[in-house]
C-alpha positions as CSV (number, residue, x, y, z in Angstrom):
1,M,34.8,123.2,151.4
2,I,31.3,124.5,151.9
3,N,28.6,121.9,152.0
4,Q,25.1,122.6,150.7
5,P,23.5,123.7,154.0
6,A,26.4,126.1,154.7
7,M,26.0,127.4,151.2
8,K,22.4,128.4,152.0
9,Q,23.5,130.0,155.3
10,H,26.0,132.2,153.3
11,Q,23.7,132.8,150.4
12,P,23.5,136.6,150.9
13,L,27.3,136.8,150.7
14,I,27.4,134.4,147.8
15,D,24.9,136.6,146.0
16,K,27.1,139.6,146.6
17,I,30.1,137.8,145.2
18,N,28.2,136.7,142.1
19,Q,26.9,140.3,141.6
20,F,30.3,141.9,141.6
21,L,31.7,139.1,139.5
22,S,28.9,139.6,137.0
23,E,29.4,143.3,136.8
24,E,33.2,143.2,136.7
25,F,33.6,140.4,134.2
26,E,30.3,141.0,132.3
27,V,29.1,137.4,132.8
28,N,25.6,136.2,133.4
29,T,25.2,134.8,137.0
30,D,23.6,131.7,135.5
31,R,27.1,130.5,134.6
32,M,28.2,130.9,138.3
33,L,27.4,127.4,139.6
34,P,29.3,126.1,142.7
35,D,31.1,123.4,140.8
36,A,31.7,125.4,137.6
37,N,35.3,126.3,136.8
38,L,35.9,129.9,137.8
39,R,38.5,130.6,135.2
40,Q,36.5,129.2,132.3
41,A,33.1,130.6,133.4
42,L,34.6,134.1,133.8
43,D,36.9,133.7,130.8
44,L,39.9,134.9,133.0
45,D,43.4,135.5,131.7
46,S,46.3,136.4,133.9
47,L,45.5,140.1,133.8
48,D,41.9,139.4,134.7
49,Y,43.2,137.6,137.9
50,I,44.8,140.9,138.9
51,D,41.4,142.6,138.4
52,L,39.8,139.8,140.4
53,V,42.2,140.4,143.3
54,V,41.5,144.2,143.2
55,V,37.7,143.6,143.1
56,V,37.9,141.2,146.1
57,E,40.1,143.6,148.1
58,N,37.8,146.5,147.4
59,N,34.5,144.6,148.1
60,F,35.7,142.8,151.3
61,S,38.5,145.0,152.7
62,F,41.2,142.4,153.1
63,K,44.5,141.8,151.3
64,V,44.7,138.9,148.9
65,K,47.9,137.0,148.6
66,P,48.6,135.7,145.1
67,E,49.3,132.2,146.4
68,D,45.8,132.2,148.0
69,F,44.3,131.8,144.5
70,S,46.5,128.8,143.6
71,T,43.9,126.3,145.0
72,I,40.8,128.1,143.7
73,I,39.4,126.1,140.8
74,S,35.6,126.3,141.2
75,F,33.2,128.9,142.3
76,R,32.7,126.8,145.5
77,D,36.4,127.2,146.2
78,F,36.2,130.9,145.6
79,Y,33.1,131.2,147.9
80,T,34.9,129.2,150.6
81,Y,37.9,131.4,150.4
82,I,35.9,134.7,150.6
83,I,33.7,133.4,153.4
84,S,36.6,132.1,155.5
85,R,38.5,135.4,155.0
86,V,35.5,137.5,155.9
87,Q,34.8,135.4,159.0
88,S,38.4,135.4,160.1
89,K,38.8,139.2,159.8
90,E,35.6,140.1,161.8
91,P,37.1,139.6,165.3
92,I,40.2,141.5,164.3
93,D,38.2,144.4,162.9
94,A,36.1,144.5,166.1
95,A,39.2,144.4,168.3
96,M,40.8,147.2,166.2
97,A,37.6,149.3,166.4
98,G,37.7,148.9,170.2
99,Q,41.3,150.0,170.3
100,V,40.6,153.0,168.1
101,Q,37.7,154.2,170.3
102,R,39.8,154.2,173.5
């Protein structure tokens, strides 16, 4: 879970997340509070979750496993998931870029 100081550190990424969620699901960012229920605030049904997976994959260039979303309840959970996946893929991407350039 991301604590308040870490939230501030990752604010540019959180702003990007909120922006694409707002555009994709036509929801005002004022409803996207860290402790708000993601499904309720975005009015998601099961088909919307598929859209959400596609949007995440397109915006952050990593594959989402359906089971990854089973523990995501709040926006904070969602932010934590995205931030951890983005941070974990950076070294891999750098290593792959190094291999490609050789």
